[in-house]
C-alpha positions in Angstrom: 21.7 5.7 -26.4 21.5 2.4 -24.8 19.1 1.9 -21.1 22.4 2.1 -19.1 23.7 5.2 -21.2 20.1 6.9 -20.8 20.4 6.2 -17.0 23.7 7.8 -16.5 23.0 10.3 -18.3 20.4 11.4 -15.6 18.7 15.0 -16.7 19.9 15.3 -20.3 22.2 18.4 -21.4 19.7 18.8 -24.6 16.1 18.5 -23.8 14.1 16.1 -25.7 11.2 17.1 -27.6 7.9 17.3 -25.7 5.8 14.2 -25.8 2.0 13.8 -26.8 -0.3 13.3 -23.6 -1.3 9.8 -24.1 -4.8 9.3 -23.7 -4.9 5.8 -23.5 -3.1 6.0 -20.4 -4.9 5.8 -16.7 -4.0 9.6 -16.0 -4.4 11.1 -12.4 -7.3 13.5 -12.4 -6.7 17.3 -12.7 -5.5 18.8 -8.8 -7.6 21.2 -8.1 -6.4 24.9 -8.2 -5.4 25.9 -5.1 -2.0 28.5 -5.6 -2.1 32.3 -5.8 -0.6 33.8 -8.7 2.5 34.7 -6.7 2.5 30.9 -5.5 2.2 29.9 -9.2 5.5 31.4 -9.9 7.1 30.0 -7.1 6.4 26.4 -8.2 7.8 27.2 -11.7 11.0 28.6 -9.8 11.0 25.2 -7.9 10.8 23.2 -11.0 13.2 25.2 -13.1 15.8 24.7 -10.5 16.6 21.4 -12.2 17.6 22.6 -15.3 20.3 25.1 -16.9 19.5 28.6 -16.8 19.6 28.2 -20.9 16.6 25.8 -20.6 14.6 28.5 -18.7 12.6 30.4 -21.1 12.0 27.2 -23.5 10.5 25.2 -20.1 8.6 28.1 -18.5 5.4 28.2 -21.2 5.3 24.4 -21.0 5.8 24.0 -17.2 3.3 27.2 -16.6 0.5 25.2 -19.3 1.2 21.7 -17.1 0.1 23.6 -13.8 -2.6 25.1 -15.0 -4.0 22.2 -16.9 -3.3 19.3 -14.4 -2.7 21.2 -11.1 1.1 20.1 -11.3 4.3 20.1 -13.0 5.5 16.9 -13.9 7.9 17.3 -16.3 6.2 15.1 -18.9 9.0 15.8 -21.9 11.2 14.1 -19.6 9.4 10.9 -19.5 12.2 8.3 -20.7 11.8 6.3 -24.4 12.5 2.8 -22.6 10.0 0.7 -21.4 9.7 1.2 -17.7 9.2 -2.4 -15.8 11.5 -4.5 -13.0 14.9 -5.4 -15.0 16.9 -8.0 -14.0 19.7 -6.7 -11.4 22.4 -7.5 -13.9 21.1 -5.0 -16.8 21.4 -1.9 -14.3 24.5 0.2 -14.5 26.2 1.1 -11.4 29.1 0.3 -8.7 27.0 -1.0 -5.8 24.7 -4.2 -6.3 22.5 -3.0 -3.4 21.8 0.2 -5.1 21.0 -1.9 -8.6 18.3 -3.3 -6.5 16.9 -0.3 -5.5 17.0 1.0 -8.9 14.8 -2.3 -9.9 12.2 -1.5 -7.1 12.0 2.0 -8.6 11.0 0.8 -11.7 8.5 -2.1 -10.9 6.9 0.7 -9.1 6.3 2.5 -12.2 5.6 -0.3 -14.2 2.4 0.5 -16.6 0.9 -2.8 -15.4 1.6 -2.0 -11.6 1.3 1.7 -11.4 -2.1 3.3 -11.5 -1.4 6.5 -13.1 2.3 6.0 -14.7 2.6 9.0 -16.5 2.2 11.3 -12.9 4.7 8.9 -11.3 1.7 7.5 -9.0 1.7 4.0 -7.8 -1.6 3.7 -6.3 -4.5 5.4 -4.3 -4.8 8.1 -6.2 -1.8 10.3 -5.2 0.7 7.6 -3.7 3.7 8.7 -5.4 7.2 7.4 -5.8 8.3 11.0 -7.5 6.4 14.4 -8.2 8.2 14.8 -11.4 10.3 13.2 -14.1 13.6 15.1 -13.6 13.6 13.7 -9.9 13.1 10.0 -11.4 16.0 10.6 -13.5 18.3 12.1 -11.4 17.7 9.4 -8.7 18.6 6.8 -11.0 21.6 8.6 -12.0 22.5 8.9 -8.2 22.3 5.1 -7.8 24.2 4.1 -10.5 26.8 6.3 -9.4 26.6 5.0 -5.7 29.2 3.2 -4.0 28.8 1.2 -0.7 30.5 4.1 1.2 27.7 6.4 0.2 24.1 7.1 1.2 21.3 8.9 -1.0 19.2 11.0 1.0 15.4 11.7 -0.8 13.2 14.1 0.6 9.9 13.7 -0.8 10.7 12.5 -4.3 13.8 14.7 -4.2 17.4 13.5 -4.2 19.0 15.4 -2.0 22.5 14.1 -2.8 24.9 11.4 -2.0 26.3 11.5 1.5 29.7 9.8 2.5 28.3 7.2 4.6 29.5 3.3 5.4 29.0 -0.3 4.4 26.8 -0.8 7.1 24.5 2.1 6.9 21.5 2.2 4.1 21.9 3.0 0.6 18.9 5.0 0.5 16.8 6.8 3.3 13.7 8.1 2.1 11.2 10.9 3.9 7.8 11.5 2.6 5.4 14.1 3.4 7.2 15.2 6.6 5.6 18.4 7.2 4.8 20.1 10.7 2.3 18.7 12.4 -0.2 21.9 12.2 0.3 21.9 8.7 -1.0 18.6 7.9 -4.6 18.9 6.7 -5.4 17.9 3.2 -5.2 21.5 1.5 -1.4 22.0 3.2 -0.7 18.6 0.9 -2.5 20.2 -1.9 -0.5 23.4 -1.8 2.9 21.7 -0.9 2.4 19.1 -3.9 1.5 22.0 -6.0 4.4 23.9 -5.1 6.9 20.8 -5.7 8.2 20.9 -2.1 6.4 17.6 -0.7 4.7 14.5 -1.8 2.1 11.7 -0.3 4.5 8.6 -0.7 1.3 6.8 0.4 3.0 3.4 1.8 5.0 1.3 -0.5 4.6 3.7 -3.1 7.2 6.2 -2.0 9.1 3.5 -0.5 9.9 1.7 -3.5 8.1 -2.0 -2.2 5.3 -2.1 -4.2 4.2 -5.6 -5.5 1.1 -4.9 -7.3 -2.1 -6.0 -6.1 -0.7 -9.1 -5.1 0.4 -6.9 -2.1 -2.6 -7.1 -0.5 -4.4 -10.1 -1.9 -3.0 -12.1 0.6 -4.2 -9.8 3.3 -7.8 -9.5 2.2 -8.0 -13.3 1.7 -7.1 -13.9 5.4 -9.3 -11.1 6.3 -12.3 -12.6 4.1 -11.9 -16.2 5.3 -11.9 -14.8 8.9 -14.9 -12.3 7.8 -16.9 -15.6 7.0 -15.3 -17.7 10.2 -16.9 -14.6 12.9 -20.5 -15.0 11.0 -20.2 -19.2 11.1 -20.5 -19.5 7.5 -18.7 -21.2 4.5 -17.5 -19.0 2.2 -18.8 -21.1 -0.9 -22.3 -19.9 -1.2 -21.5 -16.7 0.4 -21.8 -12.9 -0.9 -19.0 -10.4 -0.5 -19.9 -6.7 -1.2 -17.4 -4.1 -2.0 -15.8 -1.1 -4.0 -12.6 0.1 -5.4 -10.3 -1.7 -8.3 -7.3 0.3 -8.0 -4.0 -0.3 -7.2 -4.9 -1.8 -3.9 -8.1 -2.5 -3.9 -8.0 -4.4 -7.0 -6.9 -7.1 -5.0 -10.3 -7.6 -3.6 -11.9 -9.8 -6.3 -8.6 -11.9 -6.3 -9.0 -12.6 -2.3 -12.8 -13.5 -2.9 -12.0 -16.1 -5.6 -9.2 -17.4 -3.4 -11.5 -17.6 -0.3 -14.2 -19.1 -2.2 -16.8 -16.9 -2.2 -19.1 -14.6 -4.8 -17.8 -11.1 -4.7 -19.1 -8.0 -5.9 -16.7 -5.2 -6.4 -18.2 -1.8 -7.8 -15.6 0.7 -9.4 -16.6 3.8 -11.3 -13.3 4.2 -13.5 -14.1 2.0 -16.9 -10.1 2.2 -17.6 -9.1 0.7 -14.3 -12.3 -2.0 -14.3 -10.8 -3.3 -17.8 -7.4 -3.3 -17.0 -8.4 -5.2 -13.8 -10.3 -8.0 -15.8 -7.2 -8.2 -18.6 -5.1 -9.0 -15.7 -7.6 -11.9 -14.6 -8.1 -10.1 -11.2 -11.8 -10.0 -12.1 -14.0 -13.0 -13.8 -16.9 -10.4 -15.2 -17.8 -7.1 -15.9 -21.4 -5.6 -15.9 -22.3 -2.3 -16.5 -26.1 -2.6 -16.0 -27.6 -2.9 -12.5 -30.7 -4.7 -13.9 -28.2 -7.2 -15.2 -26.2 -7.8 -12.3 -28.8 -8.5 -9.8 -30.3 -12.0 -11.8 -26.3 -12.8 -12.0 -25.3 -12.5 -8.7 -28.8 -14.6 -7.4 -27.8 -17.5 -10.1 -24.1 -17.0 -8.7 -25.1 -17.6 -5.2 -27.6 -20.4 -6.0 -25.2 -22.5 -7.9 -22.7 -21.6 -5.2 -19.8 -20.6 -7.7 -16.8 -18.9 -7.3 -16.7 -16.0 -9.1 -16.0 -12.0 -9.2 -18.4 -9.5 -10.7 -16.9 -6.0 -11.1 -20.1 -3.7 -11.6 -19.1 -0.7 -13.2 -20.6 1.8 -11.5 -21.2 3.6 -8.4 -21.3 0.9 -5.3 -24.0 3.3 -3.2 -26.4 1.8 -6.0 -25.3 -1.5 -5.5 -26.0 -1.5 -2.0 -29.4 0.5 -2.2 -30.4 -1.9 -5.0 -29.6 -5.2 -3.1 -31.6 -3.9 -0.3 -34.6 -3.7 -2.5 -34.4 -7.0 -3.9 -33.8 -8.5 -0.4 -30.7 -9.8 -1.7 -28.7 -10.9 1.5 -25.1 -9.4 2.0 -22.7 -11.7 3.7 -19.7 -9.6 4.3 -19.5 -6.1 3.3 -16.8 -3.4 3.1 -15.2 -0.6 0.8 -11.9 0.2 -0.6 -12.1 3.3 -2.4 -9.6 6.0 -1.3 -11.3 7.7 1.2 -8.2 9.0 2.3 -8.1 11.5 -0.6 -12.0 12.1 -0.9 -11.8 15.3 -2.5 -9.3 14.6 -5.4 -10.5 11.2 -7.2 -10.4 8.9 -4.5 -14.0 8.7 -4.1 -17.0 9.6 -6.5 -20.4 10.9 -6.1 -23.3 8.7 -7.3 -25.8 10.5 -10.0 -23.1 11.8 -12.0 -20.8 10.0 -14.9 -17.2 9.5 -14.1 -16.4 12.3 -16.7 -18.8 14.9 -15.1 -17.1 14.1 -11.4 -13.6 14.6 -13.1 -14.8 17.8 -14.2 -16.8 19.2 -11.3 -13.4 18.0 -8.8 -11.4 20.4 -11.0 -13.6 23.3 -11.8 -16.2 23.3 -8.9 -14.7 21.4 -5.8 -17.4 23.1 -3.0 -19.9 21.4 -5.4 -18.1 18.2 -5.8 -17.4 17.8 -2.1 -21.0 18.5 -1.4 -22.1 15.4 -3.7 -19.5 13.5 -2.0 -20.6 13.8 1.5 -24.3 13.4 0.1 -23.3 10.0 -1.0 -21.4 8.9 1.8 -24.7 9.6 3.9 -26.5 7.5 1.5 -23.6 4.9 1.3 -23.9 4.7 5.1 -27.7 4.4 5.6 -27.7 1.7 2.6 -25.5 -0.3 4.8 -27.3 0.2 8.1 -30.2 -1.2 6.0 -28.4 -4.7 5.6 -26.6 -4.6 8.6 -29.9 -4.8 10.4 -30.5 -7.7 8.4 -27.2 -9.9 9.5 -24.8 -8.7 7.0 -21.3 -8.1 8.7 -19.7 -4.8 7.4 -16.0 -3.8 8.5 -14.0 -0.8 7.4 -11.3 -2.0 5.4 -9.1 1.1 7.2 -9.3 3.5 3.9 -11.1 6.0 6.2 -14.7 5.6 5.0 -16.1 5.6 8.8 -14.0 8.5 9.2 -15.1 10.5 6.5 -18.7 9.1 6.6 -18.8 10.6 10.1 -17.5 13.8 9.1 -20.3 14.2 6.5 -22.7 13.9 9.3 -23.3 10.1 8.3 -25.3 7.6 10.8 -22.4 5.9 11.2 -21.7 6.3 15.3 -22.3 3.9 17.8 -24.4 5.2 21.0 -21.4 6.5 23.1 -21.2 8.8 20.0 -17.2 8.1 20.5 -16.9 5.1 18.4 -18.0 4.1 15.2 -20.8 1.5 14.7 -18.6 -0.9 12.5 -15.4 -2.0 13.5 -12.3 -1.5 11.6 -10.9 -4.9 10.0 -8.0 -4.5 12.1 -9.8 -3.9 15.5 -11.9 -7.1 14.7 -9.5 -9.5 12.6 -6.3 -8.6 11.7 -5.2 -6.7 15.0 -5.8 -9.5 17.2 -5.7 -13.0 15.2 -2.2 -11.6 13.4 -0.2 -8.2 14.1 -0.5 -9.1 17.9 1.1 -12.4 17.6 3.5 -10.5 15.4 2.2 -12.0 11.9 2.6 -9.3 9.2 3.0 -9.2 5.4 6.6 -10.1 4.7 7.5 -10.0 1.3 10.3 -10.8 -1.3 10.9 -9.9 -5.0 13.6 -12.3 -7.0 16.2 -9.6 -8.4 17.2 -12.2 -11.5 13.5 -11.9 -12.8 13.2 -15.4 -13.4 10.2 -17.2 -12.8 12.0 -20.1 -11.7 13.8 -18.8 -8.8 10.5 -17.4 -7.6 9.0 -20.7 -7.6 12.4 -22.1 -5.6 11.7 -19.4 -3.0 7.9 -20.5 -2.5 9.1 -24.2 -2.0 12.0 -22.8 0.4 9.3 -20.7 2.4 6.6 -23.6 2.5 9.1 -26.1 3.5 10.2 -23.6 6.6 6.6 -23.0 7.5 5.8 -26.9 7.8 8.7 -27.6 9.8 7.8 -24.5 12.2 4.1 -25.6 12.2 5.4 -28.9 14.0 6.2 -27.3 17.1 4.3 -24.2 16.6 1.9 -23.4 19.9 -1.8 -23.6 19.6 -2.6 -20.0 19.8 -0.4 -19.7 16.2 -1.8 -22.6 14.7 -4.3 -21.0 12.5 -2.0 -18.5 11.3 0.6 -21.1 10.0 -2.2 -23.3 8.5 -3.5 -20.1 6.4 -0.2 -19.1 5.2 1.1 -22.7 4.3 -2.4 -23.0 2.2 -1.5 -19.6 0.7 2.1 -20.3 -0.4 1.0 -24.0 -2.1 -1.8 -21.8 -4.0 0.4 -18.8 -5.1 1.6 -20.3 -8.6 -1.8 -21.3 -9.5 -3.5 -18.6 -8.5 -1.3 -16.2 -10.7 -0.6 -13.5 -8.6 2.6 -11.7 -10.0 2.3 -8.3 -11.8 5.4 -6.7 -12.5 8.3 -7.8 -10.6 8.7 -11.7 -9.6 7.4 -11.0 -5.9 5.6 -13.1 -3.4 4.3 -12.2 -0.2 2.9 -14.0 2.7 2.0 -13.5 6.4 5.0 -14.5 9.0 6.1 -14.0 12.5 9.8 -12.9 13.6 11.0 -16.4 13.6 9.4 -17.1 10.6 10.6 -14.2 8.6 14.1 -14.8 9.7 14.5 -18.4 9.3 12.5 -17.9 5.8 15.3 -15.4 4.6 18.0 -17.2 6.1 17.2 -20.4 3.8 17.1 -17.5 0.7 20.5 -16.7 1.7 22.0 -19.9 2.2 20.5 -20.7 -1.4 22.0 -17.5 -3.3 25.2 -18.7 -1.3 25.1 -22.4 -2.9 24.5 -20.5 -6.6 20.6 -22.0 -6.5 19.1 -18.5 -7.1 19.9 -15.1 -7.8 19.6 -12.1 -5.0 16.8 -11.9 -3.0 14.9 -8.2 -2.2 13.1 -8.5 0.9 10.6 -5.9 2.2 7.2 -5.8 3.6 3.8 -3.7 3.6 3.7 -0.9 5.8 0.7 -2.5 7.2 2.4 -4.3 9.5 2.8 -5.2 12.9 5.6 -2.6 13.7 5.8 0.0 11.0 2.6 2.1 11.1 0.8 4.2 13.8 -2.6 4.7 12.6 -5.4 5.1 15.2 -8.0 4.1 12.5 -6.5 1.2 11.1 -2.9 -0.7 12.2 -2.8 0.7 15.6 -6.9 0.7 16.1 -6.6 -2.5 18.3 -4.8 -0.6 21.0 -6.7 0.8 23.7 -4.4 2.3 26.2 -5.0 5.9 25.0 -1.5 5.9 22.7 -3.1 4.9 19.4 -2.8 8.8 18.4 0.9 8.8 19.2 3.7 7.8 16.4 6.7 6.4 18.7 5.9 2.8 17.2 6.9 3.8 13.3 9.5 6.5 14.6 11.4 3.8 16.6 11.0 1.2 13.9 12.6 3.3 11.0 15.4 4.4 13.2 16.1 1.0 14.4 15.9 -0.8 11.2 18.9 2.1 9.8 21.0 0.7 12.1 20.5 -3.0 12.0 21.2 -3.4 8.8 18.1 -2.6 6.1 19.7 -1.7 2.9 17.0 1.4 2.3 14.5 2.9 5.2 11.6 5.2 4.5 9.2 7.0 6.9 6.2 9.1 5.6 3.3 11.2 6.8 0.0 9.6 5.1 -0.4 6.1 4.3 -3.7 4.5 3.4 -6.2 6.6 5.5 -5.2 10.4 4.8 -2.6 13.0 4.9 -2.2 13.8 8.7 -3.7 10.8 9.7 -1.3 8.5 10.3 3.0 8.0 10.5 4.2 5.0 8.4 7.4 3.5 7.8 9.0 0.4 5.7 12.3 -1.0 4.6 14.2 -3.1 1.9 17.0 -5.3 2.0 19.3 -6.9 -0.3 20.3 -11.0 0.6 23.2 -11.8 -1.5 24.4 -14.7 0.0 27.2 -13.2 2.3 27.7 -13.8 6.0 27.0 -10.5 6.2 23.6 -10.2 5.1 22.7 -13.3 7.6 23.9 -10.9 9.9 22.0 -8.2 9.0 18.9 -10.2 8.3 18.4 -11.7 11.8 19.3 -8.3 13.6 16.8 -6.3 11.8 14.2 -8.5 10.9 14.0 -9.6 15.1 13.7 -6.0 15.7 11.5 -4.8 12.7 8.7 -7.2 14.2 9.3 -7.4 18.2 9.3 -3.7 18.1 5.5 -3.4 17.5 4.6 -6.7 19.6 6.1 -4.9 22.8 4.0 -1.8 22.1 1.0 -4.0 21.6 1.9 -6.0 24.9 2.3 -3.0 26.9 -1.5 -1.8 25.5 -1.9 -5.2 27.2 -3.3 -6.9 24.1 -3.2 -10.4 25.1 -2.0 -11.9 22.4 0.7 -9.5 22.3 1.8 -10.3 25.7 1.9 -14.1 24.8 4.0 -13.3 21.9 6.7 -11.0 23.5 7.1 -13.3 26.4 7.6 -16.3 23.8 10.0 -13.9 22.1 12.3 -13.4 25.4 12.3 -17.1 25.6 14.1 -17.3 22.5 16.6 -14.2 22.6 18.1 -13.9 26.0 18.9 -10.2 25.3 15.6 -9.2 25.0 14.1 -7.7 28.1 10.7 -5.9 27.5 8.8 -4.2 30.3 5.4 -6.5 30.7 2.2 -4.9 32.0 0.5 -5.4 35.2 -3.3 -6.1 34.9 -5.9 -4.1 37.1 -9.0 -6.1 38.3 -11.9 -4.5 36.6 -14.0 -4.7 40.0 -11.2 -2.5 41.7 -12.2 0.6 39.5 -15.7 0.5 40.6 -16.0 3.6 42.3 
């Protein structure tokens, strides 16, 4: 069968033969056993819903074995034989170009070069899933191939509920992930519901089909590192940045360090992902012995090298050893998946990777105890370095939150706040998000690198023209982004689809998108798919990350994310998504995203202007109402350019009046 025929077949009538477990693939760790005997039967019933009754007797022992061996039913035998990658849009079967674009993005999320655990349909973060099982993937692709512009596909935590009549201006797909009742949003609730096959953790761009590999966060990390050095009034050249994590998102850190121009040490316990990142060029060197690491770092600092070094081991050992050696760390952070601390997101020191995985599955209480012990050591070592002048920031991965829960010395003197700021509180929030700057991205649907080069130039030309008349308050943001886009090709950021990201405000996003749409209309480039990271101005309510610099008491509310996805859906998005979870943990955040296909039409121009304006200014208005100075400036500026925008501006109380 051809690729197109396999897509149109969906779940095959004749079951394929079971597939061998491929040990060379980076697989998800075994999930802990959490279901009762009766619940295991329910999980099997739920999985068998996808298959005709004549197949049930054959599949029951196989699915039962998967549940017992891996803690989940992935339906490995249904994994397609064709190569998984983002094909040119013209190669997908279908009646609707928008649906074909979504198929392209789904396959990009599951590309072996992009996905963290591709056979388990997990894109990044240890549990950020596109689907729960391969039957869902096959059925979703079939629905998309059959869809017309008068239908919308409803996705319930990876399950394609079906195609429903709608209309041409409606989203083609509406995605929800993990939207459970709030009182059932603890980590073990997710473990149980995911094992039952009824809910999933879509993370952010994983479950919304908008991940573009580590490039998606390289730019934001580069801005963070650059501004981190600016905060300590030191040049990155000859500076040392120490962090950990080389998985999907965190793999961006060493590349960002190289672009910023410092020495980066990034620890990672997983040998497989470490060597993958090295082969992809995201890190320059791998060192497995800490006795070799110390002199190598000292030499790099002495020579002011721009180099990224992966230490294959636990980051706690790095912090402790660098303290003993009195090796000064300028910037410190952590980007392990601590939103998922008990299922592979963070590993205890003193155990091998294999020993930790065995303990995680078979002795979860002991694993939790060792992780929390390690977190206390981790925090203690960081405290020693910050006492010597290190600038440490939480990178929004729930490190400080989980360290505090472990009893680490991480709380401020008021016993309410943390000792260290979130990078959003200190850097990204006041410098970028409040002014409307966030991670705007696009994918060239043709798959042609020449199209990407052309879009880079178009975006650069737009930004340079805008900068001529930009107010002083955003000149630095504009300059950083022009520098970024000019170096995008030489930094070889593409993994998977021909994609790009840059930070832009509403005006920049609209002007760049419109320039793309006009170039498509002239036949200069193929279709372009717009999107953004959920980690943005407006899409996410996360009290310890995206909304951590909102101080009016509303940071635990989720109005911004819900309003965002509703507003995007009727203003022209091609698909929209809303998730429980995100980068800081199940039950800790609500976040939403979108995708939009540009086809060169007048309708696309109308949709992009309407939707992109709302997608950014919704968040700025929320930040303005919280009395954030930069956001007040930004929303007033937006009202000057758009007469139909009228936003309530806060009145500021003089501090002296409250002294009673």
